[in-house]
C-alpha positions as CSV (number, residue, x, y, z in Angstrom):
1,M,-17.3,10.6,2.1
2,K,-13.6,10.3,1.2
3,P,-11.8,6.9,1.2
4,L,-8.9,8.3,3.4
5,R,-9.2,10.1,6.7
6,V,-6.3,12.5,7.2
7,R,-4.9,13.5,10.6
8,R,-1.7,15.2,11.5
9,T,0.0,14.8,14.8
10,Q,3.6,15.8,15.9
11,G,4.9,15.9,12.3
12,V,3.4,12.5,11.4
13,L,0.6,12.3,8.7
14,L,-1.8,9.5,9.5
15,L,-3.8,8.4,6.5
16,T,-6.6,6.0,7.5
17,L,-8.0,3.9,4.7
18,D,-11.8,3.5,4.9
19,T,-13.5,2.7,1.6
20,P,-17.1,4.0,1.9
21,G,-19.8,1.4,1.6
22,S,-17.5,-1.5,1.5
23,P,-16.5,-4.1,4.2
24,V,-12.9,-4.1,2.8
25,N,-10.6,-1.3,1.6
26,I,-10.1,-1.0,-2.1
27,F,-7.6,1.3,-3.7
28,D,-9.6,3.3,-6.3
29,V,-9.3,6.5,-8.2
30,P,-10.6,8.8,-5.3
31,A,-8.1,7.1,-2.9
32,A,-5.3,7.5,-5.4
33,R,-6.1,11.2,-5.8
34,Q,-6.0,11.7,-2.0
35,V,-2.7,9.8,-1.7
36,V,-1.1,11.9,-4.4
37,E,-2.3,15.1,-2.8
38,A,-1.2,14.0,0.7
39,M,2.3,12.9,-0.5
40,E,2.8,16.2,-2.3
41,Q,1.8,18.1,0.8
42,A,4.0,16.0,3.0
43,E,7.0,16.7,0.7
44,R,6.3,20.5,1.0
45,D,5.6,20.9,4.7
46,G,8.4,19.0,6.4
47,T,6.3,16.0,7.5
48,R,8.6,13.4,9.2
49,A,6.5,10.3,8.3
50,V,3.4,9.2,6.6
51,V,1.6,6.2,8.1
52,F,-1.1,4.3,6.2
53,Q,-3.5,2.4,8.4
54,S,-7.0,1.0,8.2
55,A,-10.2,1.8,9.9
56,K,-11.5,-1.7,9.0
57,P,-10.2,-4.4,11.4
58,D,-10.3,-7.2,8.8
59,S,-8.9,-5.3,5.8
60,F,-5.7,-3.2,5.4
61,L,-6.1,-3.1,1.6
62,N,-7.7,-5.7,-0.6
63,G,-6.5,-4.5,-3.9
64,A,-7.4,-1.9,-6.5
65,R,-10.4,-1.6,-8.8
66,L,-8.3,-2.8,-11.8
67,M,-10.8,-5.4,-13.0
68,S,-13.6,-2.8,-13.3
69,L,-11.2,-0.5,-15.1
70,Y,-10.2,-3.2,-17.6
71,S,-13.8,-4.2,-18.1
72,A,-14.6,-0.6,-19.0
73,G,-12.6,-1.2,-22.2
74,K,-10.9,1.6,-24.0
75,S,-13.0,4.5,-22.5
76,P,-11.1,7.8,-22.5
77,H,-11.0,7.7,-18.7
78,T,-9.5,4.2,-18.4
79,S,-5.9,5.2,-19.2
80,Q,-6.2,8.4,-17.1
81,D,-7.5,6.4,-14.1
82,L,-4.7,3.8,-14.4
83,G,-2.2,6.6,-14.7
84,L,-3.6,8.2,-11.5
85,L,-3.4,4.8,-9.7
86,S,0.2,4.4,-10.9
87,A,1.1,8.0,-9.8
88,A,-0.1,7.3,-6.3
89,Y,2.1,4.2,-6.0
90,E,5.0,6.2,-7.4
91,A,4.4,9.1,-5.1
92,V,4.7,6.8,-2.1
93,R,7.6,4.8,-3.5
94,N,9.7,7.9,-4.4
95,S,8.9,10.1,-1.4
96,R,11.8,11.5,0.6
97,V,9.4,11.2,3.6
98,L,9.4,8.0,5.6
99,T,6.3,6.0,4.6
100,V,4.9,3.2,6.8
101,A,2.2,0.6,6.1
102,A,0.6,-0.3,9.5
103,I,-1.0,-3.5,8.4
104,R,-3.9,-5.2,10.2
105,G,-6.2,-7.5,8.3
106,N,-6.1,-8.7,4.8
107,C,-3.4,-7.3,2.5
108,Y,-4.1,-8.7,-0.9
109,G,-3.1,-8.1,-4.5
110,C,-2.5,-4.4,-5.2
111,G,-2.9,-3.8,-1.5
112,L,0.3,-5.9,-0.9
113,E,1.9,-4.0,-3.7
114,F,1.0,-0.8,-2.0
115,A,2.5,-1.9,1.3
116,L,5.7,-2.8,-0.6
117,T,5.9,0.7,-1.9
118,C,6.3,2.0,1.6
119,K,9.7,2.3,3.1
120,A,8.6,0.3,6.2
121,R,5.9,-2.2,7.0
122,V,4.5,-3.2,10.4
123,A,2.0,-6.0,10.6
124,A,-0.3,-7.0,13.5
125,D,0.3,-10.5,14.7
126,T,-3.3,-11.6,14.4
127,R,-5.2,-14.4,12.9
128,D,-6.9,-11.9,10.5
129,T,-3.7,-10.5,9.1
130,H,-2.8,-12.2,5.8
131,F,-0.7,-11.4,2.8
132,Y,-1.5,-12.7,-0.7
133,L,-0.4,-11.6,-4.1
134,T,-3.4,-12.6,-6.2
135,E,-1.9,-11.5,-9.5
136,L,0.8,-14.2,-9.3
137,K,-1.2,-17.0,-7.7
138,D,-4.7,-16.6,-9.2
139,Y,-4.3,-14.7,-12.5
140,L,-0.7,-15.6,-13.5
141,L,0.0,-11.9,-14.1
142,L,2.9,-9.7,-13.1
143,P,1.8,-7.2,-10.5
144,A,0.6,-4.0,-12.0
145,F,2.5,-1.3,-10.1
146,G,6.1,-2.5,-10.0
147,S,6.3,-3.1,-6.3
148,M,8.0,-6.5,-6.6
149,R,11.3,-4.7,-7.2
150,A,11.1,-3.7,-3.5
151,L,11.8,-7.3,-2.5
152,P,15.4,-8.5,-2.2
153,P,16.6,-10.8,-5.0
154,A,16.3,-14.5,-4.1
155,G,19.4,-15.7,-2.3
156,R,20.8,-12.3,-1.4
157,L,19.8,-12.6,2.3
158,A,21.2,-16.2,2.5
159,R,24.6,-15.2,1.2
160,R,25.1,-12.7,4.1
161,G,25.4,-15.5,6.6
162,G,22.2,-16.1,8.5
163,P,19.5,-14.5,10.6
164,A,21.7,-12.1,12.5
165,H,22.6,-10.3,9.3
166,R,19.1,-10.1,7.8
167,R,17.0,-6.9,7.7
168,P,13.4,-8.0,8.1
169,E,11.1,-7.0,5.3
170,V,8.0,-7.2,7.6
171,V,8.1,-6.6,11.3
172,R,5.3,-8.2,13.4
173,A,4.0,-6.2,16.3
174,A,1.3,-7.1,18.8
175,G,-1.3,-4.5,19.7
176,L,-1.1,-2.5,16.5
């Protein structure tokens, strides 16, 4: 079973995260491979938008299997696997196609980074939808995939003169 279910409807590619055998979604090498392939296909075939969503009600994306990769040491596959994970984030970040993270449930660590690589984010307004950057808070590390550069610099929004001039970074929507 693959970690992403792929469905196409009216020019929109729906990629549904569903990590096999896990109560939460984890971005691992098979998921990265599928994302890279899907984004390449979307660029070629005129897809209007790619939407990432979750089949698990309590988990959008709870991170990547980075700790298991790091604990594997300097195996020949470790750098290849990290390269593939990075390539997936870059494919989403650099796509000409509109990419949307439809977030319901936990969005932690590399999962939050993944959402930040998308051009748009829509979050369900539920008690179970949370955002948490574990790298900064728990491990005192810089996030691994460079997605922090998607955030506006501190103070930039305030200088524009208030809420009417702000472009929301996360839109909350009921019934997602």
